[in-house]
Each structure stands twice: as C-alpha cells, then as structure tokens.
C-alpha positions in Angstrom: 0.0 0.0 0.0 1.3 3.4 -0.9 1.8 5.4 2.3 0.4 8.7 1.0 -1.6 9.5 4.1 1.5 9.1 6.2 3.2 11.9 4.2 0.1 14.0 4.2 -0.1 13.9 8.0 3.6 14.9 8.2 3.5 18.1 6.3 3.4 17.2 2.7 0.5 18.6 0.6 -2.1 16.3 -0.9 -0.5 16.2 -4.3 3.0 15.9 -2.9 1.9 13.0 -0.6 0.7 10.8 -3.5 3.9 11.5 -5.5 6.2 11.1 -2.4 4.6 7.7 -1.7 5.2 6.6 -5.3 8.8 7.8 -5.0 9.3 5.8 -1.8 7.8 2.7 -3.5 10.3 3.0 -6.3 7.6 3.8 -8.9 8.7 7.2 -10.0 12.0 9.2 -9.5 12.5 11.7 -6.8 12.7 14.6 -9.3 8.9 14.5 -9.6 8.3 15.7 -6.1 8.8 19.4 -6.9 6.4 19.1 -9.9 3.6 18.1 -7.5 3.9 21.1 -5.2 2.0 23.5 -7.4 -0.9 21.1 -7.7 -1.7 21.4 -4.0 -5.1 22.8 -2.9 -6.6 22.5 -6.3 -3.6 24.2 -7.9 -4.1 27.1 -5.5 -7.5 27.8 -7.0 -9.5 25.1 -5.3 -10.3 23.4 -8.7 -8.9 19.9 -9.3 -8.3 17.9 -6.0 -4.5 17.8 -5.4 -4.5 14.1 -4.6 -6.0 13.4 -8.0 -3.5 15.7 -9.6 -0.6 13.9 -7.9 -2.0 10.6 -9.1 -2.2 11.9 -12.6 1.4 13.0 -12.4 2.4 9.4 -11.5 0.2 8.0 -14.3 1.7 10.4 -16.8 5.2 9.5 -15.8 4.4 5.8 -16.2 2.4 5.8 -19.3 3.0 9.2 -21.0 4.7 10.2 -24.3 8.3 9.2 -24.5 8.0 6.5 -21.9 9.0 3.0 -23.2 5.9 1.6 -21.5 3.3 4.0 -22.9 2.2 6.7 -25.2 -0.2 9.7 -25.1 -3.2 7.5 -25.9 -2.4 5.1 -23.1 -1.8 8.0 -20.7 -5.1 9.6 -21.5 -6.9 6.3 -21.1 -5.3 5.8 -17.7 -6.2 9.4 -16.7 -9.8 8.9 -17.7 -10.0 5.5 -15.9 -8.6 7.0 -12.8 -11.2 9.8 -12.8 -14.0 7.4 -13.5 -13.0 5.2 -10.5 -12.7 8.3 -8.2 -16.1 9.6 -9.2 -17.7 6.2 -8.4 -17.2 7.1 -4.7 -16.9 10.9 -4.6 -18.9 12.1 -7.7 -16.7 15.2 -8.1 -13.1 16.0 -8.7 -13.1 19.7 -7.7 -11.4 20.4 -4.4 -14.0 23.2 -3.6 -16.8 20.7 -4.1 -15.2 17.9 -2.2 -14.5 20.1 0.8 -17.6 22.4 0.6 -18.5 23.8 4.0 -15.2 22.9 5.7 -12.9 25.4 7.1 -9.4 25.2 5.5 -7.6 24.7 8.9 -10.2 22.5 10.6 -9.5 19.0 11.8 -12.6 17.9 9.9 -11.0 19.0 6.6 -7.7 17.5 7.4 -9.4 14.1 8.1 -11.5 14.5 4.9 -8.4 15.2 2.8 -6.5 12.3 4.4 -9.4 10.1 3.1 -9.1 11.7 -0.4 -5.3 11.0 -0.4 -5.9 7.4 0.7 -8.6 6.8 -1.8 -6.5 8.2 -4.7 -3.5 6.0 -3.6 -5.7 2.9 -3.5 -7.0 3.6 -7.1 -3.5 4.4 -8.3 -2.0 1.3 -6.7 -4.6 -0.9 -8.3 -4.1 0.6 -11.7 -0.4 0.2 -11.5 -0.8 -3.4 -10.4 -2.8 -4.3 -13.4 -0.7 -2.1 -15.7 -3.9 -0.3 -16.9 
C-alpha cells in the first residue's frame, strides 16, 4: 500500500503526498516531487483535487509520451480510468466541491483530505498493479 496519508499527515500537501509515496515505493523518480507542489489545494484555486493531480502526475510518468511503457493515448486512457474510478465514490473531482463547508484549517477538513489522499492512492496502486 502506498503510504500517502503518512506523508500528508507529516506536512506534505495532498499532491506531494501521493507523488512522495510513489517515490518511496520506487515507482517514480525523486525529481517528480517538486512538480507536485504547485498542484496542492486545487492548484491554488480550489479546482482539481490535489490528490487526483498527484495521481495523474504518476500515471503520466508511467504511461506518457516518450516512456517505453506507454504513449499519449495510453496515458489519456489511464487518466480517464482514474477519474471514473474516483467519481464512483466521490462524484466530483473539484477540491472546492469535495471540501464544501469545511474550514481550511479544521481537523474535519484534514481528516477528509486524508481520506481523499488514501482513496487516490488505492486507485493508483490498483491501476499500477494491473498495468492499466
């Protein structure tokens, strides 16, 4: 199991946590961590959930253009599959929608976002296992 929640609860953002867990598991290189930083908090605008964005970064690295294991068609298919899986449980991908009514600094939001990070990691891990 990717340990994303562990990183999230130790100061990493939602997007960084997913990527950091993938780094620790040997799935992606350490150089991807800084890429994930700007995707935190819905890319600073509250739009796309950062945990989803971090997952998409990992999928893009694994299946994207120029990678021996993939191409842009495969990467887009993986991205779509990930979103569809996430929406089965959460119905939305927007950080503002997912955290509506929660104060940014509240323990409630922290726990909720920890769940989002965990859910994204589970989906990502399953997709990687079956090689999309």
